[in-house]
C-alpha positions in Angstrom: 84.1 106.3 116.5 81.5 105.9 113.8 82.8 104.8 110.4 80.6 104.8 107.3 81.3 104.3 103.6 78.8 106.0 101.2 78.4 105.9 97.5 78.4 109.3 95.8 77.2 108.5 92.2 77.1 112.2 91.2 80.9 112.5 91.8 81.6 108.8 90.9 83.3 107.9 94.1 83.0 106.0 97.4 83.4 108.3 100.4 84.6 107.4 103.9 83.1 109.3 106.8 84.4 109.2 110.3 82.0 110.6 112.9 80.1 112.3 110.1 83.2 114.0 108.6 84.5 113.2 105.1 87.8 111.4 105.7 88.7 110.1 102.3 87.4 108.8 98.9 88.1 106.5 96.1 87.1 107.7 92.6 85.9 105.4 89.8 84.8 105.4 86.2 82.3 102.9 84.9 82.0 101.2 81.5 79.2 98.7 80.7 81.1 95.8 82.4 84.0 97.3 84.4 84.6 99.8 87.1 88.0 101.4 87.0 89.2 102.8 90.3 91.3 105.7 89.2 92.5 107.5 92.3 92.1 107.6 96.1 92.8 110.0 98.9 92.6 109.5 102.6 92.4 112.6 104.7 92.4 110.9 108.1 95.4 109.2 109.7 96.3 106.6 107.0 98.0 104.3 109.6 94.6 103.4 111.2 93.5 101.2 108.3 90.9 103.6 107.0 92.0 103.0 103.4 91.4 99.3 103.8 87.9 99.9 105.2 87.1 102.2 102.2 88.6 99.9 99.6 86.9 96.8 101.0 83.5 98.4 101.0 84.0 99.8 97.5 85.1 96.5 96.1 82.3 94.5 97.7 79.7 97.0 96.4 81.3 96.9 92.9 81.2 93.1 92.8 77.6 93.1 94.1 76.7 95.3 91.2 78.2 92.8 88.7 81.2 95.0 87.6 84.7 93.7 87.0 87.4 95.7 88.6 90.3 97.7 87.0 92.6 98.8 89.8 94.3 101.7 88.1 94.8 103.5 91.4 98.1 102.2 92.9 96.7 102.0 96.4 93.7 100.0 95.3 95.9 97.7 93.3 98.2 97.1 96.3 95.1 96.3 98.4 93.8 93.8 95.8 97.2 92.1 95.4 97.0 89.9 98.5 93.3 89.1 98.3 92.3 86.3 96.0 88.6 87.1 96.1 89.3 90.6 94.7 92.0 89.4 92.2 89.2 87.2 90.8 87.2 90.4 90.1 89.9 91.7 87.8 89.4 90.5 84.2 91.9 87.8 83.3 93.1 89.9 80.3 94.0 92.8 82.7 95.7 91.0 85.6 99.2 90.9 84.1 98.9 94.6 83.3 98.4 95.3 87.0 101.0 92.9 88.2 98.4 90.5 89.6 98.5 86.7 89.5 96.7 85.3 86.5 
């Protein structure tokens, strides 16, 4: 099984492909300093960890581009909760609003 995450800047989203077929996405909106993840959808079997693969790639790419993260999507927020390296990407002023450690 070939799994790939691609950035679709025209649609402002990261897309997950499994064997060349679109299997999910996470949509974002950028400001000058922050990237807000606003919604996600996984079309493939969600129990196989595909959402984690998508979110990890999206968050790493976002941080590499120098953006801070606003996890407005509940699924992205849950993914970030237990991962200190991603909590650190959320601005300190926003962490309490998303129920994240400050």
